[in-house]
N, C-alpha and C positions, 0 to 999 in steps of 0.2 A: 719176474720181478717181483719186489715183496711190497705192496697196499698197506698205507696209513691211513688209519683214519682222521677226521675232520677235527675232532678231538684234539688232533698231538701237538706239540708246537712244532712249527714250519721254522725252516736256518735262516729270516730272516726277524725273526723274536726271539726277545733280548727279556730276562730273566730278572727280577726285584737287584737278585748279588749283581750283575751281571751293570745293570745301570749304576747301582753303586759305585763300579768297582770306575766305572768309568768318567762320573762325578765328581769319588771324594778328592780328588787334587784342585779340581777348579774352586770347590766349597772349598776345600780350606784355605788356598790361594786368596781365596774372598773373606776369607774371614779374616785371615793372617795383616789383609788389606784395613779393611773398615778396622780392626784393634787399631795397625800405625795408625792409621790417622785418627783415632778417639784418642788416642795415647799424646801422638802429636799436638792435637785440639788443647789436651788438656792442659802438656807444660804450657803449649803459646799460654792459653789463659791467664794458669797458672800468674804467669810473670807480666802480665799485660792488663791481671784485672786488678783495679783501682790502683793502677801508678799516677802518685803526684797528688792523686787526690785527699782535696781534707779529710774526708767522710769514710777516710780506707784506714784501715787498723793494719793492715797485708805489709808486709816488712818493707814496701819500695810505696806505702799509700805517706798522707803526709799527712793523719789524722792528728797526731803529737804534736807539732808544730799550731794545730789551728785551735789547739785547747791549750797551750802556756797564749799564744795572743788572746786569746777571749777570757783568760784571769786576766791581761792587763789592760782589758775596757777592748780591744778594738775586736768590731763583728764583721766577720767572714760571709761572705756571701759570693756564693759557689755560681759559676753560668755559662752557656757552653759555647751560645751564637755571641756573632761580633755586634750585632746591634745592643746584647744586654751588657753587655761589657764596654760599650761608650755611653751608652744610656744612663751607669753609672760613675763615672769617672767623675771626678773634680780636686779640687784641689786640696782637700783633705783625702783623699784617696789614692790607694798606693792598688796598682793594677800590677796582677800579677800573670805571664805568660806564660806558661808552661812547657810549648812545643811552638813555637814561634815559624820555625821551618815548615811547618802545616798548612800553614794559612797558603793561600792564594796572593799573585801579584796584586789583585783591584784589595785582599782585603788589605793586604800591606798598607795600600795606599790610603785605604776608610783609615785606618791604627793610625798609621804617622800623624795625619788631620787632627785626628783627635788626641795625641798626642802636646803635637803644639798648639794647642789653647785650652787641652784639664788643667793643666800650670800640676798639676800632680805629682807621685812618681811612680815610672813605669820599669820592672822586672822581668828585664827577657835569660828565661831560660833555655842555657846549649846555643842560639841563636848563632847559625850558622852562616856562608857565603849567601845560603837563598834569600836570606833575610835581613843580614843586620846593615846592606849596604842602606835600604831603606828607612829599617826601622830606630837603627842609630848613625845616621848622616856625618860621615867622618872618620868612623874607626873603619880597619879591614878586618876578614877571619883568615885565622894564621892555620899551621897543620893542625891537626889538637895533640892531646897528651892522654897518657894513664890518667887515673883520681890517684892523687896521693898526699900525703899530710903537705900543704906547704906553711910560708910563712910572708906575714902581708908583708912588709916589707915595704910598706907608704904612709901619707901622710892622713889618709881616712880617719875618723873617729871611732865611727865602727869595724872597720878591721881592729883598728889596733886593740881598740877592749878588747876583743871575741878570741885574736891573737892564731895560732896555727888552727886548720880547718883544709879539711876533706874537701880538697878542690883539683880540678883537672879539665881533662875536656876540649871545648876548645877554644882557643887561645886568641889575643887580639895585637894588634897595633893601634894607636894614636898620638896625632899630635893636636890635638883639639886642647886649647886652653884652658882652662881653670878644672881640666878632667883630673879623677884619678886612676892608675891602674895601681890592682893590691895582688898579691899571691903571682909570683911570678913563680914560671916552669919555662928551665929551659933559658930564660931570658923575656920569655913574650908576656901580658900580663894573663891570668884566666877571670880577674876582677875586673869592670873599668865602669866608673861613673863621670859621667856627663850631665854635662847643664842643657837642660831644655830652654828655649826662646822664650816661653810664657812663663819661667819661673821657676820650672819645674825641673828634677831630673830621669834620667834614665840608666837605670844597672843594672849590665851584662854579665848573667854567670856563666861562665864555661860549660858546665855541667851541676845537675840540682841534685846533687848526694847531700849537699847537707838538711834536703828536705826532709830525707826517707825518717820513718819510723826507726831501720835499724839504725841510722847511723849518729840519729839528731844527739843521743849520751856522748858522739866522742867528739874531743876536740873539745876546739873554740866552736862547733856547726850551730847547735842551738846557740848561744851568742849571736852569732851573725846573724843566723836568720831572725830573728826575732827583733834586731833592730831595721835593717833590711825591709822587712815586710810590715812592725809594728811600729814607724814613723810617723806615720797618721790614725785617725782613728776608725777610717775603714778599709776594708780589705778588698775589693775585687780580684775571684781568681776564676782565672779563666779559663778553662778547659778546653782547646780547639775539637773540632767534632767535623768529621765531612759530611754528614748532612745538612750544617749551615746554611740557607736560604744565599746568604752575601758568599756565599763559594763559587756561586755561579755565571758571576760575575757582572750584575746588579739589582740595582735593589729597587725590586715590584717593574724591572723591564722587561717583559719577558718576549721583548724583542732582540734586545742583547742577547740575552740569554739562550734564543736561538740559534742567533750568529756565533755567539761565544762554542757553543755545540760543536757547532757546524764547523769551524774551523779546526777541532781536534779530530784527528784520525779513528777509526771503527775500534782499536786496540786501548787507546787513548781513555773509553768511554768501559771499558771494564778495567772494577775492579784487579787490580792483582792480586788476591787472592785467588780466583775463579785462573790466571792465568799459571796459577802454580796447578791450583788443583784439576788445568785440564793434563798440562803437561805430568802430574804423577799416574793419571789415566795410560796415556800415551805410555808412560814406563810399564804399567802393569801387564796392558797388554801387548806389550814388546814380550816379557820376561815369560808370558802366558805363552805367547804363538812359540819362545825358541823352547818352554815345556814340552809344549804337546808335539813340535819334531823331532824333540828327542824319540819320541814312543814313536815313530815310525823306523818300522828297519822292512831287513826281505819279507816276502811271502813264505808261508809257512803252511806247506801243502798235510793234511789232517783229514777225518776222516771227516764224512757227514753224518750227521745223530741223527738222519732218519737215512730209510733209501728212498732215492728218487728214479721214478724212469724213466731209461735213455731220452723214448719220445720229449719228452714235458723238457730237457737238461738240453733237448737238440732246439725247438723251440720256444724256451727263453732264450737261447743265444742268439737266436735269427732277427728274433723282437730285438732283441738291444744292436744288435746290428743295424738292422730297421732304422731305427730311432734312431740313431745316429747317423742315420745316411751314410753308411757304413761301406760298401760297393766293394770298392777295390780291396779293403780285409778280408769279405767274406768270398768272393774272389780266391783271394789268395789262400786262405783255407780249405777249398772246396780243391781245387789245383793240390797244393800241399798234397792232403789225404788223399786223393783221389791216387797221385804217382811215390806213396808210401805203400801202400796197398798193391801196385802195379807191379814194382821193382822183384819182388819175391815170387810172382806167380811167370815173372818173364826170364829170373835167369838174372837179375842185376842187382851186385852187390848194393848192399842199403848206402853208404857212402854217396854213391852214384844216380843214386836214386833223382834227383834232382836237378841231373846235370840231362840238357839236350844230346851234346853229342852223344849217348851211352844210353838215356832211356828210348829216343825216340827212334833208332834201328832197329832194336827188341819192338818196340810195340809192332812196328812197322811189317817185319817178317814173320810177328804171329797174327796176324791177321791175312786172311787171305786175297780180303779184294783191296786192303791198304786204303788211306788214306790220306790227301792230299794237308789237310786241315788238322794235323797229328797239333802239329806246333803254336798254331794258333790255339788249338781247343787242351791242351796241358802247361804253355807258356806262353801266352797272349796279355794281352792289354785288357786292361779292367771294365767289365758293361760301360754300358754308357748309360743303363738305366732297371727298372726293379723289371721289365719282361726279358733285358735280356738274360739277367741272372738266374734268371728264371732254368731261361733257355740253357744257360751252362749247364748247369746242376742236373737238367735231362741227358744234357748228352755225355755226361761224364759218367753218369749211372749206366748207360748204353755203352760206350769204351766197357768201362770195366766188367760189366756183363758179359763184352765178348770177348774178351780175352779171356776170360775162363772158361765160357765152352769152348777156346775153340781147341 
């Protein structure tokens, strides 16, 4: 057999080209996943960045209405915590809550207590069923409606002067005395004003569209926004945030916070973004598994890149059997090979080489002494241990030599 130098590549080594061929598909899928994640993040960021922020000039920001209020002498203070919001309220203050549904039950209770004593105006944007029951007692939230141009159809002076505006979203029902219900959509109002016990009032707007920069100059949006937010000299613009300390359930009471966290399940403590990210990774892993599985096919016989000694192949295969403790498989291979070689020597057709009824009589007839253990030797059970397997190999070799010399 031909020998090879130690410097030559072996059959298990991979060239740079082979490595690249194997990993390029996975790298491409990973790159696509990363790009898709970045694009989704950018789209989401563009859609949410500066939304209803009086400092933002984005289409969904509210800098334009803040500048118009400033020209009319109304000061605007932006706050992101409930403590800042309640501290700044008073009879001469309008409190604008941009996303009341984001508040926890504890925060809504605190905010409602402040509304009952501040005697100012509170404007709630898109307050739905989770918050309207606490922040506006006596008002119920109905089904939502698309934003469209609506007419006032009420006696509220601010709505009468503004005329048609872009409203919709949440719709409400109320029977409180002295309340105003305006801009109905399919019979239910999208603007409701109710009186508070301390002398102030609460205004619910079904949607925040009249405050967006891109919509402020449409219809009577600017007029209605300025009248609702500029009725008092000070405006507190409350942008609720998830990192507000009051959202944990207790004002400075760490014991209550720990108890509240303990009552919540593990999944409830995980931000929704992580759950979606985990789902996307699981989907990507599944797609990668399917992609890799499609590459598996039938084995293809091909020439080895180098010449290998027969003894090396035999020893390597034997080591694999030994590592897998596959004595039964090894014994089967040995017996099958012996029967295959004995059949043509005994005149047994190859198709009947592994049939005891055909092979055993031919072997017994060839051997002068006969052998009562031929069936066990050629068709017997698997060896019990490695020593028995070695003995089986020696006996098969001896049998084949005896047949050849007889």
